[in-house]
C-alpha positions in Angstrom: 8.2 24.5 21.0 5.3 21.9 21.1 3.6 21.7 24.6 4.7 18.2 26.1 1.7 17.9 28.4 -1.8 16.7 27.6 -4.2 18.1 30.2 -6.2 15.1 31.4 -8.0 16.8 34.3 -11.3 15.1 33.1 -9.8 11.7 33.3 -8.7 12.3 37.1 -10.4 9.9 39.5 -12.2 11.1 42.6 -9.4 9.5 44.7 -6.8 11.7 43.0 -9.0 14.9 43.6 -9.6 14.0 47.2 -5.7 13.4 47.7 -5.0 16.8 46.3 -7.4 18.4 48.7 -5.6 16.6 51.7 -2.1 17.7 50.9 -0.3 18.9 53.7 1.7 22.3 53.7 5.4 21.6 52.6 4.3 19.0 50.3 5.5 21.2 47.4 8.6 19.2 47.3 7.1 15.9 46.4 4.6 14.6 44.0 1.2 13.5 44.8 2.3 10.0 44.1 5.0 10.3 46.9 7.9 10.6 44.6 10.4 13.2 45.6 12.2 13.0 42.1 11.3 15.3 39.4 12.6 16.2 35.7 12.9 19.9 35.2 12.1 20.7 31.6 13.7 24.1 30.4 14.6 25.7 27.1 15.1 29.3 27.5 13.1 29.3 30.4 11.6 26.6 33.1 8.8 25.0 31.4 7.5 22.3 33.5 8.3 20.0 36.5 7.5 16.3 35.8 7.5 13.3 38.1 9.4 10.4 36.3 7.3 7.8 38.4 3.8 8.8 37.6 4.1 11.4 34.6 2.2 14.2 36.4 3.4 17.6 35.3 3.4 20.5 37.6 3.9 24.3 37.3 7.5 25.0 38.3 8.0 27.7 41.0 11.4 29.2 41.4 12.5 30.5 44.7 15.0 33.1 45.3 17.8 30.7 46.8 17.8 28.6 43.5 15.3 25.9 44.6 12.4 24.7 42.3 9.1 23.7 44.1 6.0 21.9 42.7 3.4 24.3 41.8 -0.1 23.7 40.4 -1.0 20.4 38.6 -1.0 20.7 34.9 -1.7 17.4 33.5 0.3 14.4 32.5 3.6 13.9 30.5 2.9 12.7 27.1 5.8 11.6 25.1 4.0 10.3 22.0 4.7 13.5 20.0 7.4 11.7 18.1 
């Protein structure tokens, strides 16, 4: 399966990097932009957690109780792969 994310870490602004550094514990249930909605991409396994508001993709973290938390920032969703 093609990777749906294009890593744009080099395009991140200083404000985004500073915001990442200021995140509070427990913020793993919301996006950096503040949205609490995510799209879970999965085929045979969980692939990515994407914020539909800003397009950021995160590593999904599966908990033992069936919840999925936001992990490390991976890049931005790119739907131009036709």
